[in-house]
N, CA, C and O atoms as CSV, one atom per row, in Angstrom:
chain,resi,resn,atom,element,x,y,z
A,1,MET,N,N,80.593,112.800,91.728
A,1,MET,CA,C,81.115,111.686,90.969
A,1,MET,C,C,81.711,110.668,91.928
A,1,MET,O,O,82.931,110.599,92.077
A,2,LYS,N,N,80.890,109.900,92.559
A,2,LYS,CA,C,81.351,108.964,93.572
A,2,LYS,C,C,82.172,107.816,92.997
A,2,LYS,O,O,82.947,107.194,93.724
A,3,ASP,N,N,82.019,107.521,91.711
A,3,ASP,CA,C,82.771,106.420,91.121
A,3,ASP,C,C,83.926,106.908,90.255
A,3,ASP,O,O,84.409,106.169,89.397
A,4,HIS,N,N,84.377,108.151,90.470
A,4,HIS,CA,C,85.481,108.728,89.716
A,4,HIS,C,C,86.504,109.353,90.661
A,4,HIS,O,O,86.176,109.752,91.778
A,5,ILE,N,N,87.750,109.429,90.191
A,5,ILE,CA,C,88.829,110.074,90.935
A,5,ILE,C,C,89.361,111.210,90.077
A,5,ILE,O,O,89.541,111.051,88.869
A,6,LEU,N,N,89.613,112.354,90.696
A,6,LEU,CA,C,90.167,113.497,89.980
A,6,LEU,C,C,91.678,113.343,89.873
A,6,LEU,O,O,92.362,113.215,90.889
A,7,THR,N,N,92.204,113.356,88.648
A,7,THR,CA,C,93.641,113.296,88.420
A,7,THR,C,C,94.075,114.569,87.710
A,7,THR,O,O,93.244,115.431,87.421
A,8,GLN,N,N,95.362,114.697,87.427
A,8,GLN,CA,C,95.858,115.865,86.703
A,8,GLN,C,C,95.252,115.936,85.309
A,8,GLN,O,O,95.134,117.018,84.734
A,9,SER,N,N,94.868,114.779,84.762
A,9,SER,CA,C,94.259,114.730,83.429
A,9,SER,C,C,92.751,114.934,83.466
A,9,SER,O,O,92.112,114.982,82.415
A,10,GLY,N,N,92.180,115.053,84.637
A,10,GLY,CA,C,90.736,115.193,84.790
A,10,GLY,C,C,90.166,114.005,85.550
A,10,GLY,O,O,90.908,113.235,86.160
A,11,TRP,N,N,88.859,113.862,85.512
A,11,TRP,CA,C,88.182,112.780,86.229
A,11,TRP,C,C,88.369,111.466,85.483
A,11,TRP,O,O,88.208,111.413,84.264
A,12,ILE,N,N,88.711,110.401,86.215
A,12,ILE,CA,C,88.818,109.073,85.615
A,12,ILE,C,C,87.921,108.114,86.379
A,12,ILE,O,O,87.659,108.304,87.566
A,13,LYS,N,N,87.456,107.088,85.690
A,13,LYS,CA,C,86.619,106.064,86.314
A,13,LYS,C,C,87.449,105.321,87.351
A,13,LYS,O,O,88.548,104.858,87.049
A,14,ALA,N,N,86.944,105.207,88.540
A,14,ALA,CA,C,87.653,104.565,89.640
A,14,ALA,C,C,87.311,103.079,89.672
A,14,ALA,O,O,86.606,102.616,90.569
A,15,VAL,N,N,87.807,102.346,88.699
A,15,VAL,CA,C,87.508,100.925,88.582
A,15,VAL,C,C,88.158,100.164,89.732
A,15,VAL,O,O,89.368,100.256,89.939
A,16,GLY,N,N,87.360,99.419,90.471
A,16,GLY,CA,C,87.876,98.598,91.556
A,16,GLY,C,C,88.246,99.353,92.817
A,16,GLY,O,O,88.815,98.766,93.738
A,17,THR,N,N,87.939,100.636,92.884
A,17,THR,CA,C,88.263,101.397,94.088
A,17,THR,C,C,87.003,101.672,94.897
A,17,THR,O,O,85.894,101.721,94.366
A,18,LYS,N,N,87.207,101.847,96.186
A,18,LYS,CA,C,86.115,102.250,97.073
A,18,LYS,C,C,86.656,103.322,98.005
A,18,LYS,O,O,87.839,103.312,98.345
A,19,PRO,N,N,85.795,104.249,98.422
A,19,PRO,CA,C,86.243,105.244,99.401
A,19,PRO,C,C,86.540,104.576,100.743
A,19,PRO,O,O,85.825,103.663,101.157
A,20,ILE,N,N,87.582,105.026,101.414
A,20,ILE,CA,C,87.963,104.458,102.707
A,20,ILE,C,C,87.069,105.065,103.782
A,20,ILE,O,O,87.037,106.286,103.932
A,21,PRO,N,N,86.338,104.234,104.539
A,21,PRO,CA,C,85.456,104.761,105.584
A,21,PRO,C,C,86.235,105.565,106.628
A,21,PRO,O,O,87.268,105.121,107.129
A,22,GLY,N,N,85.721,106.747,106.943
A,22,GLY,CA,C,86.344,107.594,107.951
A,22,GLY,C,C,87.461,108.478,107.429
A,22,GLY,O,O,88.016,109.287,108.172
A,23,TYR,N,N,87.796,108.327,106.139
A,23,TYR,CA,C,88.864,109.126,105.536
A,23,TYR,C,C,88.362,109.731,104.234
A,23,TYR,O,O,88.680,109.227,103.157
A,24,PRO,N,N,87.577,110.812,104.317
A,24,PRO,CA,C,87.026,111.430,103.110
A,24,PRO,C,C,88.138,111.828,102.138
A,24,PRO,O,O,89.157,112.389,102.542
A,25,GLY,N,N,87.931,111.535,100.866
A,25,GLY,CA,C,88.902,111.906,99.843
A,25,GLY,C,C,89.979,110.875,99.591
A,25,GLY,O,O,90.876,111.106,98.780
A,26,TYR,N,N,89.912,109.732,100.274
A,26,TYR,CA,C,90.880,108.658,100.047
A,26,TYR,C,C,90.150,107.430,99.523
A,26,TYR,O,O,89.055,107.093,99.974
A,27,TRP,N,N,90.786,106.768,98.556
A,27,TRP,CA,C,90.227,105.577,97.917
A,27,TRP,C,C,91.250,104.457,97.994
A,27,TRP,O,O,92.453,104.713,98.055
A,28,ILE,N,N,90.771,103.199,97.991
A,28,ILE,CA,C,91.678,102.052,98.053
A,28,ILE,C,C,91.184,100.957,97.116
A,28,ILE,O,O,89.985,100.836,96.866
A,29,THR,N,N,92.118,100.162,96.601
A,29,THR,CA,C,91.777,99.010,95.768
A,29,THR,C,C,92.047,97.737,96.559
A,29,THR,O,O,92.701,97.771,97.602
A,30,LYS,N,N,91.541,96.617,96.057
A,30,LYS,CA,C,91.766,95.340,96.727
A,30,LYS,C,C,93.220,94.887,96.644
A,30,LYS,O,O,93.644,94.023,97.411
A,31,ASP,N,N,93.983,95.462,95.724
A,31,ASP,CA,C,95.398,95.081,95.625
A,31,ASP,C,C,96.317,96.128,96.259
A,31,ASP,O,O,97.475,96.259,95.863
A,32,SER,N,N,95.812,96.857,97.224
A,32,SER,CA,C,96.541,97.748,98.142
A,32,SER,C,C,97.001,99.083,97.566
A,32,SER,O,O,97.920,99.699,98.106
A,33,ARG,N,N,96.386,99.539,96.486
A,33,ARG,CA,C,96.709,100.874,95.981
A,33,ARG,C,C,95.813,101.896,96.679
A,33,ARG,O,O,94.593,101.732,96.720
A,34,VAL,N,N,96.416,102.944,97.223
A,34,VAL,CA,C,95.689,103.992,97.940
A,34,VAL,C,C,95.857,105.296,97.165
A,34,VAL,O,O,96.971,105.683,96.813
A,35,TYR,N,N,94.725,105.975,96.902
A,35,TYR,CA,C,94.723,107.237,96.162
A,35,TYR,C,C,94.173,108.350,97.042
A,35,TYR,O,O,93.303,108.122,97.883
A,36,ASN,N,N,94.695,109.566,96.837
A,36,ASN,CA,C,94.130,110.715,97.542
A,36,ASN,C,C,93.069,111.379,96.672
A,36,ASN,O,O,92.776,110.902,95.576
A,37,LYS,N,N,92.497,112.473,97.154
A,37,LYS,CA,C,91.384,113.119,96.451
A,37,LYS,C,C,91.785,113.711,95.112
A,37,LYS,O,O,90.923,114.064,94.307
A,38,TYR,N,N,93.076,113.823,94.865
A,38,TYR,CA,C,93.555,114.342,93.583
A,38,TYR,C,C,93.885,113.217,92.604
A,38,TYR,O,O,94.356,113.471,91.495
A,39,GLY,N,N,93.638,111.984,93.013
A,39,GLY,CA,C,93.925,110.841,92.161
A,39,GLY,C,C,95.374,110.399,92.208
A,39,GLY,O,O,95.797,109.555,91.417
A,40,ARG,N,N,96.136,110.964,93.130
A,40,ARG,CA,C,97.550,110.605,93.256
A,40,ARG,C,C,97.692,109.294,94.015
A,40,ARG,O,O,97.123,109.120,95.092
A,41,LEU,N,N,98.460,108.372,93.436
A,41,LEU,CA,C,98.748,107.105,94.095
A,41,LEU,C,C,99.723,107.376,95.231
A,41,LEU,O,O,100.804,107.920,95.009
A,42,LEU,N,N,99.345,106.997,96.446
A,42,LEU,CA,C,100.193,107.248,97.608
A,42,LEU,C,C,101.207,106.128,97.780
A,42,LEU,O,O,100.910,104.962,97.519
A,43,GLY,N,N,102.397,106.489,98.218
A,43,GLY,CA,C,103.433,105.497,98.475
A,43,GLY,C,C,103.199,104.800,99.806
A,43,GLY,O,O,102.574,105.348,100.714
A,44,HIS,N,N,103.710,103.588,99.900
A,44,HIS,CA,C,103.598,102.805,101.129
A,44,HIS,C,C,104.865,102.982,101.953
A,44,HIS,O,O,105.966,103.066,101.409
A,45,HIS,N,N,104.699,103.036,103.258
A,45,HIS,CA,C,105.845,103.002,104.160
A,45,HIS,C,C,106.317,101.556,104.249
A,45,HIS,O,O,105.665,100.644,103.740
A,46,HIS,N,N,107.439,101.364,104.893
A,46,HIS,CA,C,107.886,99.989,105.124
A,46,HIS,C,C,106.853,99.261,105.986
A,46,HIS,O,O,106.133,99.889,106.763
A,47,ARG,N,N,106.787,97.997,105.854
A,47,ARG,CA,C,105.856,97.136,106.599
A,47,ARG,C,C,104.389,97.410,106.293
A,47,ARG,O,O,103.526,97.125,107.124
A,48,GLY,N,N,104.089,97.960,105.114
A,48,GLY,CA,C,102.708,98.060,104.659
A,48,GLY,C,C,101.841,99.137,105.274
A,48,GLY,O,O,100.630,98.952,105.392
A,49,HIS,N,N,102.419,100.246,105.666
A,49,HIS,CA,C,101.657,101.356,106.230
A,49,HIS,C,C,101.554,102.502,105.229
A,49,HIS,O,O,102.383,102.628,104.329
A,50,VAL,N,N,100.534,103.329,105.395
A,50,VAL,CA,C,100.341,104.522,104.580
A,50,VAL,C,C,99.896,105.649,105.512
A,50,VAL,O,O,99.226,105.403,106.514
A,51,THR,N,N,100.268,106.882,105.179
A,51,THR,CA,C,99.857,108.034,105.979
A,51,THR,C,C,98.668,108.715,105.320
A,51,THR,O,O,98.741,109.121,104.160
A,52,LEU,N,N,97.574,108.839,106.061
A,52,LEU,CA,C,96.371,109.536,105.615
A,52,LEU,C,C,96.161,110.730,106.539
A,52,LEU,O,O,96.536,110.684,107.710
A,53,CYS,N,N,95.572,111.779,106.024
A,53,CYS,CA,C,95.291,112.954,106.860
A,53,CYS,C,C,93.789,113.120,107.024
A,53,CYS,O,O,93.028,113.003,106.063
A,54,ILE,N,N,93.378,113.390,108.239
A,54,ILE,CA,C,91.979,113.676,108.519
A,54,ILE,C,C,91.960,114.929,109.388
A,54,ILE,O,O,92.604,114.979,110.436
A,55,ALA,N,N,91.225,115.924,108.948
A,55,ALA,CA,C,91.158,117.226,109.622
A,55,ALA,C,C,92.555,117.814,109.809
A,55,ALA,O,O,92.844,118.436,110.831
A,56,GLY,N,N,93.423,117.611,108.809
A,56,GLY,CA,C,94.762,118.173,108.847
A,56,GLY,C,C,95.762,117.427,109.708
A,56,GLY,O,O,96.922,117.830,109.796
A,57,MET,N,N,95.335,116.348,110.344
A,57,MET,CA,C,96.217,115.578,111.217
A,57,MET,C,C,96.596,114.263,110.534
A,57,MET,O,O,95.714,113.515,110.112
A,58,PRO,N,N,97.900,113.969,110.419
A,58,PRO,CA,C,98.316,112.721,109.777
A,58,PRO,C,C,98.069,111.511,110.677
A,58,PRO,O,O,98.254,111.570,111.892
A,59,GLU,N,N,97.650,110.423,110.054
A,59,GLU,CA,C,97.461,109.150,110.755
A,59,GLU,C,C,98.122,108.060,109.930
A,59,GLU,O,O,97.876,107.958,108.728
A,60,VAL,N,N,98.952,107.248,110.557
A,60,VAL,CA,C,99.593,106.129,109.880
A,60,VAL,C,C,98.717,104.901,110.092
A,60,VAL,O,O,98.421,104.526,111.226
A,61,ARG,N,N,98.304,104.281,108.988
A,61,ARG,CA,C,97.399,103.128,109.060
A,61,ARG,C,C,97.981,101.950,108.290
A,61,ARG,O,O,98.691,102.139,107.302
A,62,LEU,N,N,97.684,100.746,108.736
A,62,LEU,CA,C,98.101,99.527,108.057
A,62,LEU,C,C,97.196,99.313,106.846
A,62,LEU,O,O,95.974,99.270,106.984
A,63,ILE,N,N,97.788,99.179,105.671
A,63,ILE,CA,C,97.016,99.066,104.435
A,63,ILE,C,C,96.122,97.833,104.443
A,63,ILE,O,O,94.972,97.913,104.012
A,64,ALA,N,N,96.614,96.706,104.919
A,64,ALA,CA,C,95.808,95.483,104.948
A,64,ALA,C,C,94.535,95.690,105.768
A,64,ALA,O,O,93.465,95.214,105.389
A,65,ARG,N,N,94.649,96.383,106.862
A,65,ARG,CA,C,93.480,96.662,107.711
A,65,ARG,C,C,92.499,97.595,106.991
A,65,ARG,O,O,91.286,97.402,107.077
A,66,LEU,N,N,93.017,98.601,106.286
A,66,LEU,CA,C,92.146,99.506,105.523
A,66,LEU,C,C,91.385,98.745,104.436
A,66,LEU,O,O,90.213,99.027,104.189
A,67,ILE,N,N,92.042,97.787,103.790
A,67,ILE,CA,C,91.380,96.984,102.753
A,67,ILE,C,C,90.195,96.236,103.353
A,67,ILE,O,O,89.094,96.277,102.805
A,68,LEU,N,N,90.414,95.556,104.473
A,68,LEU,CA,C,89.323,94.797,105.096
A,68,LEU,C,C,88.218,95.713,105.599
A,68,LEU,O,O,87.041,95.404,105.414
A,69,GLU,N,N,88.559,96.824,106.225
A,69,GLU,CA,C,87.544,97.753,106.723
A,69,GLU,C,C,86.719,98.332,105.576
A,69,GLU,O,O,85.530,98.601,105.744
A,70,THR,N,N,87.339,98.524,104.415
A,70,THR,CA,C,86.650,99.104,103.264
A,70,THR,C,C,85.788,98.086,102.536
A,70,THR,O,O,84.640,98.385,102.207
A,71,PHE,N,N,86.306,96.900,102.276
A,71,PHE,CA,C,85.610,95.929,101.437
A,71,PHE,C,C,84.796,94.899,102.224
A,71,PHE,O,O,83.878,94.297,101.667
A,72,ILE,N,N,85.110,94.683,103.511
A,72,ILE,CA,C,84.374,93.718,104.343
A,72,ILE,C,C,83.558,94.424,105.421
A,72,ILE,O,O,82.376,94.134,105.600
A,73,GLY,N,N,84.186,95.344,106.133
A,73,GLY,CA,C,83.539,96.048,107.234
A,73,GLY,C,C,84.457,96.057,108.443
A,73,GLY,O,O,85.579,95.555,108.378
A,74,PRO,N,N,83.986,96.628,109.548
A,74,PRO,CA,C,84.825,96.718,110.747
A,74,PRO,C,C,85.214,95.337,111.276
A,74,PRO,O,O,84.549,94.339,110.999
A,75,CYS,N,N,86.286,95.304,112.027
A,75,CYS,CA,C,86.763,94.056,112.619
A,75,CYS,C,C,85.750,93.552,113.649
A,75,CYS,O,O,85.407,94.277,114.583
A,76,PRO,N,N,85.266,92.306,113.485
A,76,PRO,CA,C,84.324,91.758,114.463
A,76,PRO,C,C,84.998,91.545,115.827
A,76,PRO,O,O,86.211,91.348,115.905
A,77,ALA,N,N,84.218,91.587,116.871
A,77,ALA,CA,C,84.738,91.346,118.218
A,77,ALA,C,C,85.395,89.971,118.275
A,77,ALA,O,O,84.863,89.004,117.730
A,78,GLY,N,N,86.539,89.884,118.927
A,78,GLY,CA,C,87.250,88.620,119.066
A,78,GLY,C,C,88.076,88.230,117.854
A,78,GLY,O,O,88.622,87.128,117.800
A,79,HIS,N,N,88.171,89.128,116.882
A,79,HIS,CA,C,88.943,88.858,115.670
A,79,HIS,C,C,90.091,89.861,115.542
A,79,HIS,O,O,90.114,90.889,116.217
A,80,CYS,N,N,91.035,89.542,114.668
A,80,CYS,CA,C,92.142,90.442,114.363
A,80,CYS,C,C,92.547,90.229,112.912
A,80,CYS,O,O,92.024,89.339,112.240
A,81,LEU,N,N,93.463,91.030,112.438
A,81,LEU,CA,C,93.955,90.898,111.073
A,81,LEU,C,C,94.756,89.611,110.952
A,81,LEU,O,O,95.659,89.352,111.747
A,82,GLY,N,N,94.418,88.808,109.948
A,82,GLY,CA,C,95.143,87.561,109.719
A,82,GLY,C,C,95.593,87.452,108.280
A,82,GLY,O,O,94.903,87.903,107.365
A,83,PHE,N,N,96.761,86.849,108.082
A,83,PHE,CA,C,97.288,86.625,106.739
A,83,PHE,C,C,97.104,85.159,106.377
A,83,PHE,O,O,97.442,84.278,107.169
A,84,LYS,N,N,96.573,84.889,105.190
A,84,LYS,CA,C,96.325,83.522,104.742
A,84,LYS,C,C,97.602,82.832,104.282
A,84,LYS,O,O,97.667,81.603,104.254
A,85,HIS,N,N,98.617,83.613,103.921
A,85,HIS,CA,C,99.893,83.072,103.456
A,85,HIS,C,C,101.010,83.680,104.283
A,85,HIS,O,O,100.877,84.798,104.781
A,86,SER,N,N,102.097,82.965,104.432
A,86,SER,CA,C,103.188,83.437,105.287
A,86,SER,C,C,103.984,84.593,104.690
A,86,SER,O,O,104.756,85.232,105.404
A,87,GLU,N,N,103.814,84.878,103.392
A,87,GLU,CA,C,104.580,85.955,102.774
A,87,GLU,C,C,104.140,87.336,103.248
A,87,GLU,O,O,104.865,88.309,103.038
A,88,GLY,N,N,102.990,87.449,103.872
A,88,GLY,CA,C,102.504,88.738,104.359
A,88,GLY,C,C,102.106,89.680,103.241
A,88,GLY,O,O,102.398,90.874,103.307
A,89,GLN,N,N,101.446,89.165,102.218
A,89,GLN,CA,C,100.991,89.991,101.106
A,89,GLN,C,C,99.827,90.859,101.566
A,89,GLN,O,O,99.042,90.456,102.425
A,90,TYR,N,N,99.722,92.055,100.988
A,90,TYR,CA,C,98.688,92.992,101.400
A,90,TYR,C,C,97.594,93.134,100.354
A,90,TYR,O,O,97.155,94.251,100.078
A,91,SER,N,N,97.146,92.034,99.767
A,91,SER,CA,C,96.032,92.106,98.828
A,91,SER,C,C,94.820,91.430,99.460
A,91,SER,O,O,94.955,90.642,100.397
A,92,PHE,N,N,93.647,91.741,98.944
A,92,PHE,CA,C,92.384,91.268,99.500
A,92,PHE,C,C,92.339,89.745,99.624
A,92,PHE,O,O,91.802,89.213,100.596
A,93,GLU,N,N,92.901,89.048,98.640
A,93,GLU,CA,C,92.855,87.585,98.637
A,93,GLU,C,C,93.742,86.967,99.715
A,93,GLU,O,O,93.562,85.798,100.056
A,94,ASP,N,N,94.687,87.718,100.253
A,94,ASP,CA,C,95.662,87.179,101.198
A,94,ASP,C,C,95.413,87.560,102.653
A,94,ASP,O,O,96.184,87.171,103.531
A,95,ILE,N,N,94.347,88.317,102.922
A,95,ILE,CA,C,94.098,88.774,104.291
A,95,ILE,C,C,92.666,88.441,104.707
A,95,ILE,O,O,91.804,88.199,103.862
A,96,GLU,N,N,92.429,88.433,106.004
A,96,GLU,CA,C,91.092,88.129,106.523
A,96,GLU,C,C,90.990,88.606,107.968
A,96,GLU,O,O,91.998,88.858,108.629
A,97,TRP,N,N,89.747,88.726,108.444
A,97,TRP,CA,C,89.525,88.910,109.873
A,97,TRP,C,C,89.572,87.509,110.462
A,97,TRP,O,O,88.694,86.695,110.177
A,98,ALA,N,N,90.570,87.212,111.271
A,98,ALA,CA,C,90.759,85.876,111.836
A,98,ALA,C,C,90.444,85.899,113.328
A,98,ALA,O,O,90.602,86.921,113.996
A,99,ARG,N,N,89.996,84.756,113.835
A,99,ARG,CA,C,89.750,84.644,115.274
A,99,ARG,C,C,91.069,84.749,116.017
A,99,ARG,O,O,92.086,84.204,115.588
A,100,ARG,N,N,91.039,85.454,117.134
A,100,ARG,CA,C,92.252,85.563,117.946
A,100,ARG,C,C,92.561,84.202,118.555
A,100,ARG,O,O,91.652,83.442,118.891
A,101,TYR,N,N,93.826,83.905,118.692
A,101,TYR,CA,C,94.259,82.637,119.265
A,101,TYR,C,C,93.715,82.497,120.683
A,101,TYR,O,O,93.843,83.408,121.501
A,102,GLY,N,N,93.118,81.364,120.958
A,102,GLY,CA,C,92.599,81.099,122.291
A,102,GLY,C,C,91.235,81.685,122.573
A,102,GLY,O,O,90.754,81.589,123.702
A,103,LYS,N,N,90.586,82.296,121.576
A,103,LYS,CA,C,89.263,82.905,121.788
A,103,LYS,C,C,88.180,81.991,121.273
A,103,LYS,O,O,86.998,82.324,121.360
């Protein structure tokens, strides 16, 4: 069931979610919600980070970067994470792969 997430209530349709590349069992939405393989919504750390586990090892990742990697693809050479607005929102509409300054 690639388009469903398992929750305590059973399988639910994963509307607007996509699996996070390289992190089996984790899903993300464009508005920065991250779910584990049990359908549990994961909490965010301060400054927009989330902890994901791969092969039993925890990894702290920036949610904005996970959104772009999932919905756009890997960061192109010479680019970095950029925010379109100064508030630093972590939704798909507010972030982009931006050219590095001076490149």
